[in-house]
C-alpha positions in Angstrom: 103.7 121.1 153.9 103.3 122.7 150.8 100.6 121.7 148.1 103.1 119.8 145.6 104.0 117.5 148.6 100.3 116.8 150.0 99.3 115.7 146.4 102.6 113.2 146.5 100.8 112.0 149.7 97.3 112.1 148.6 97.9 110.2 145.3 100.2 107.6 147.0 97.8 106.9 149.2 95.9 106.1 146.2 97.9 103.8 144.7 98.8 102.2 147.5 94.6 101.0 147.9 93.7 100.4 144.7 96.8 98.0 144.2 95.9 96.5 147.5 92.6 96.2 146.6 92.4 94.7 142.9 95.5 92.2 144.8 92.5 91.1 147.5 89.9 91.0 145.2 91.2 89.1 142.5 92.6 86.6 145.1 89.3 86.4 146.7 87.4 85.8 143.0 90.0 82.9 142.1 89.3 81.4 145.8 85.7 81.6 145.2 85.5 80.3 141.2 88.6 78.2 141.3 88.9 79.7 137.8 92.8 80.0 138.1 94.7 76.8 137.7 97.1 76.8 140.7 100.6 77.9 139.3 98.2 80.5 138.1 97.8 81.6 141.2 100.8 81.6 142.4 102.2 83.1 139.8 99.8 86.6 140.4 100.2 86.6 144.2 104.6 87.4 144.0 103.5 88.9 141.2 101.6 91.6 143.5 103.5 91.0 146.4 106.5 92.3 144.5 103.9 95.8 143.1 103.0 95.9 146.5 106.3 96.3 147.9 107.8 98.5 145.2 104.8 101.0 146.9 106.2 100.9 150.1 109.2 102.0 149.0 108.0 105.6 148.4 105.7 105.4 152.0 108.0 108.9 153.3 109.4 108.0 156.8 111.9 105.8 157.7 113.9 102.5 156.8 112.0 100.8 159.3 108.3 102.6 158.5 108.8 102.0 154.8 110.0 97.9 155.8 106.8 97.4 158.8 104.7 99.2 155.5 106.1 96.9 152.5 105.3 93.6 154.5 102.0 94.5 155.4 100.7 95.1 152.2 102.9 91.7 150.8 101.4 89.3 153.3 98.0 88.8 151.7 100.5 88.1 148.7 102.7 86.2 150.2 99.9 84.1 151.3 98.3 83.4 148.4 102.0 82.8 146.5 102.4 79.5 149.2 99.2 78.6 148.9 99.1 78.4 144.9 102.9 76.9 145.2 101.2 74.2 147.6 97.7 73.3 145.4 99.7 73.2 142.3 102.3 70.8 143.8 99.6 68.3 145.2 97.1 68.8 142.2 100.6 67.9 140.2 101.0 65.1 142.3 98.1 63.4 142.4 97.2 63.5 138.4 100.5 61.7 138.3 99.1 59.6 140.7 95.8 58.3 139.5 96.0 59.3 135.6 97.2 57.1 133.3 97.7 59.0 130.2 99.0 58.0 126.9 100.7 60.7 124.2 98.6 60.7 121.0 101.7 60.6 119.5 103.4 57.6 120.9 104.5 55.4 119.0 102.7 52.0 118.6 103.2 49.0 120.7 105.1 46.4 118.7 103.6 43.5 117.7 105.0 39.9 119.2 106.6 37.5 116.3 104.5 34.8 114.9 104.7 31.5 116.6 103.7 28.0 116.0 102.0 27.8 119.2 98.3 28.1 118.4 97.2 31.3 120.7 95.4 31.1 123.5 91.8 31.0 123.7 90.0 33.4 125.5 88.4 33.1 129.0 84.6 32.4 128.6 83.3 35.3 130.5 80.5 33.8 133.2 78.0 36.4 133.5 76.8 37.0 137.1 73.7 34.5 138.2 71.3 36.1 139.3 69.9 35.5 142.5 66.7 33.6 143.0 63.8 35.3 144.9 63.1 35.0 148.3 61.3 32.6 148.4 57.5 33.7 150.8 57.7 32.2 154.8 54.8 29.3 154.1 52.6 29.6 157.4 53.0 27.7 160.7 51.0 23.8 160.0 49.5 23.0 162.4 47.7 19.1 163.6 44.1 18.9 162.0 43.4 17.2 166.2 45.2 19.1 168.4 44.2 19.4 172.6 43.5 22.8 175.0 43.6 22.0 178.8 41.2 25.4 179.9 41.9 26.1 184.0 39.2 29.1 184.8 41.0 30.1 188.3 39.1 31.8 191.8 40.4 34.7 191.5 39.7 38.9 191.4 43.5 39.5 191.2 44.2 39.0 187.9 46.5 36.1 186.5 48.8 35.2 189.7 50.4 32.5 189.3 48.9 30.2 192.5 45.4 29.9 192.3 42.1 27.6 192.9 41.1 26.0 190.0 37.7 26.0 189.5 36.9 25.1 186.6 39.4 22.2 184.5 37.8 21.4 181.2 39.5 19.5 178.0 39.0 20.9 174.5 39.3 17.5 171.8 39.1 20.5 168.3 39.1 17.9 164.9 39.5 20.7 162.1 38.6 18.2 159.8 35.2 16.7 161.5 34.5 20.1 162.5 33.8 18.5 166.5 34.5 19.7 169.5 34.3 17.5 172.6 34.7 19.2 175.6 35.0 17.6 179.0 34.8 19.3 182.1 36.8 16.8 185.3 35.0 18.6 188.7 37.2 21.0 190.7 36.9 18.7 194.2 38.4 15.0 192.3 40.7 13.5 194.5 43.4 12.9 192.2 47.0 11.3 191.9 49.4 14.8 191.8 52.2 13.0 190.2 55.7 13.1 191.0 54.3 12.7 195.1 55.1 9.6 194.8 50.7 7.9 195.1 49.6 10.9 197.3 46.4 12.6 195.8 44.4 15.9 196.5 41.7 17.5 195.6 42.4 18.6 191.8 41.9 22.5 192.8 44.0 22.5 195.2 46.7 22.1 192.8 46.8 24.8 191.4 47.4 27.1 194.7 50.0 25.1 195.9 52.4 24.0 191.8 50.5 26.4 188.9 49.3 25.7 185.6 52.2 22.7 184.6 51.2 21.0 187.4 47.8 21.2 186.7 47.5 20.0 183.3 50.3 17.2 183.7 48.0 15.4 186.5 45.0 16.0 183.4 47.2 14.1 181.2 47.5 11.5 183.6 44.5 11.3 185.0 43.3 10.9 181.4 46.3 8.7 179.9 47.3 11.5 177.0 48.8 14.4 175.9 48.1 18.0 175.9 48.7 20.1 174.2 48.2 23.8 174.7 46.8 25.6 178.0 43.6 28.3 178.6 44.0 30.3 181.7 41.5 32.7 182.8 40.1 34.7 186.3 36.5 35.8 186.9 37.0 39.0 185.8 39.0 38.1 182.4 35.5 35.2 181.9 33.0 38.6 183.1 35.4 40.7 179.8 35.2 37.6 177.2 31.6 37.4 177.7 31.0 40.8 177.4 33.1 41.4 174.6 31.1 38.5 172.5 28.4 40.3 173.3 26.5 38.5 176.0 25.8 34.4 175.7 22.9 31.9 175.4 21.9 29.3 177.6 20.1 27.0 178.5 19.2 26.4 181.8 17.8 23.1 183.5 16.0 24.7 186.9 14.2 27.9 188.2 16.6 29.1 190.5 18.7 32.2 192.3 22.6 33.2 192.2 24.6 35.2 194.2 27.1 37.6 193.4 29.9 36.4 195.9 31.5 40.0 195.3 28.5 42.3 195.8 26.4 40.0 198.3 23.2 42.5 197.7 23.3 41.0 194.1 20.9 38.5 192.2 19.9 36.8 190.1 17.3 35.1 188.7 17.6 32.1 186.3 14.4 30.8 184.3 14.5 27.6 182.9 15.5 27.4 179.5 17.2 29.7 177.3 18.7 32.5 179.2 21.0 35.6 178.0 23.7 37.2 180.0 26.1 38.9 180.2 29.3 38.7 182.0 28.5 39.7 185.5 25.5 36.9 185.4 27.5 34.2 183.3 30.2 34.2 186.0 27.2 34.0 189.0 25.8 30.9 186.5 29.3 29.0 186.4 29.4 28.8 189.9 26.0 28.4 192.1 25.9 25.0 193.5 24.0 25.1 196.4 20.6 25.5 194.5 20.8 22.3 193.9 20.5 19.0 194.8 24.0 17.5 192.9 25.3 20.5 193.7 29.2 20.3 192.0 27.7 18.3 189.9 25.1 19.7 188.9 27.5 22.9 188.5 29.6 21.3 185.9 26.8 20.5 184.2 26.0 24.6 183.7 29.3 25.0 182.6 29.5 22.5 179.7 26.2 25.2 178.6 28.2 27.6 179.1 30.7 26.9 177.3 28.9 25.3 174.3 26.6 28.6 174.1 30.0 30.4 173.7 31.8 28.8 170.9 28.4 29.4 169.5 28.5 32.6 169.7 32.6 32.7 168.0 31.0 30.9 165.5 29.2 33.5 165.0 30.0 35.6 161.2 30.1 39.3 162.9 32.6 37.9 165.3 35.1 36.2 163.1 35.2 39.2 160.9 36.3 41.4 163.9 38.6 38.5 165.3 41.4 40.7 165.9 39.8 44.0 167.2 38.2 40.9 169.5 41.7 40.0 171.0 43.1 43.3 171.0 39.7 44.5 173.0 41.3 40.9 175.1 44.8 42.0 176.2 45.8 40.9 179.5 42.8 38.9 180.7 43.7 35.5 180.0 46.6 33.4 179.6 47.7 31.5 177.0 50.3 28.9 174.9 47.3 28.3 171.9 49.5 30.1 168.7 48.1 33.3 167.6 48.7 31.8 163.8 46.5 28.7 164.8 43.8 31.3 165.5 44.2 32.7 162.4 44.1 29.5 160.3 40.9 28.4 162.8 38.9 31.9 161.6 40.1 31.7 158.0 38.7 27.9 157.6 35.7 29.6 158.8 35.3 32.2 157.5 35.9 30.3 154.0 33.3 27.4 154.2 31.2 28.5 157.2 31.4 24.8 158.5 28.4 23.4 160.9 30.6 22.5 164.3 29.5 19.8 166.2 29.8 20.8 169.7 29.6 17.6 172.6 30.0 18.0 175.8 30.5 15.6 178.5 31.0 16.4 182.7 31.2 13.4 185.1 27.8 12.4 186.3 28.9 9.1 189.1 30.9 10.6 191.3 30.7 9.8 194.4 31.3 12.1 197.3 33.7 11.6 200.8 36.1 12.8 203.4 39.7 12.6 202.8 43.0 14.1 204.3 45.1 16.2 201.4 48.1 16.5 200.2 48.6 20.4 200.3 46.1 20.8 203.3 47.3 18.3 205.5 46.8 20.5 208.2 42.7 21.2 207.6 42.6 17.4 208.8 39.8 15.8 206.7 38.1 18.2 203.6 35.6 17.1 201.7 36.8 15.2 197.8 34.9 13.8 194.7 36.0 10.3 194.0 36.1 10.2 190.4 34.6 6.1 188.6 36.2 5.2 186.2 33.4 4.2 183.9 33.2 8.0 183.9 36.8 8.4 183.4 36.6 5.7 180.5 34.2 6.9 178.6 35.8 10.7 178.4 39.1 8.5 177.3 37.1 7.0 175.0 35.5 10.0 173.6 38.5 11.5 173.7 39.7 9.0 170.9 36.9 9.0 168.3 36.9 12.6 167.9 41.0 12.5 167.2 40.4 9.6 165.3 38.4 11.4 162.7 34.4 9.6 164.1 31.4 11.4 164.3 30.2 11.1 167.8 27.1 12.3 169.0 25.5 14.3 172.6 26.1 11.7 175.2 22.5 11.7 178.2 25.4 12.9 181.2 22.0 12.4 183.1 21.7 8.6 182.7 23.0 6.6 186.0 23.9 9.1 189.0 23.5 7.9 192.6 
């Protein structure tokens, strides 16, 4: 190959590469910046494709070689041309469909000829009515007087559904007069069982075969009243409640010793007068009956003293200011239908006025003991039971009614007329 031919071939390659590079660079710039309209892009692609084809004709070689070279060079520009025309067509259609333009040379719309008919009055523009601000959700209202049935179950296995109910109390609370009346019913009270056509059983047994609902129904039937809520707690929960309160102070009628039934080697001594008890000690104090001449009746009185001490501790400012954390620490220790909002309302009221509450306790004292066949355990034969005095029940009803009616009641002498 002569030097002239080599130079021509070199120049030809340079020109082809330069044209192709310029076309690719222009196409990339137009695509990235979108500065060129679609129609210009199509025209530029077509021109570059034509130029690439002409350059390919100058390539030495056969006709097929030149044709292939032309197609390879022109392909990107042909693609750019088709894309440009497609974009131009789509853009024009979108503008035509979505934009209405008015030419500045367009003659004004003809004014309608005047008529004798009055022009219609424009319709008043209705200003949007502002939506009223949402009213704050009112706090639920609770009655000023309510009753709670408290059942202390004979279980250390947690809050099982069925268990003997060793503690049975009715709390009557009057928020207006700041009075709390606590009436206790002996566990061995031989009572009518609702829904059994007059059958009787020990009160504690009802919790073991039927649960809290029938227990509460039994108490309602016994005292001819409606009970609003119930509260249920076991031995372990009771101990934890006392410990969460920081212990309680009780005034014992006797000096006596009591044994922890779960730890037979643990014996506590309680002195006549004031005693400060932790959870385990309080449970032993509340369960002891063998040390007293009237057994279960004295146990009921001691339970009353313990409850009174717990209420007084609950009303202390330190606990009221931290009642939420105390409740959180006792999660899972008790069951209740008392609404949390009611507890919060009581705490707020007490913190606001700091009123002193009058806590009155009443327990059945004139019970007669005996042995009877019970409804739930006939196979056991006769069992020890207590017959409630009609006078005791009537006095409990009278005290409850007086507290509900707003009267101030005094602590009755629970030692009078003992048999």
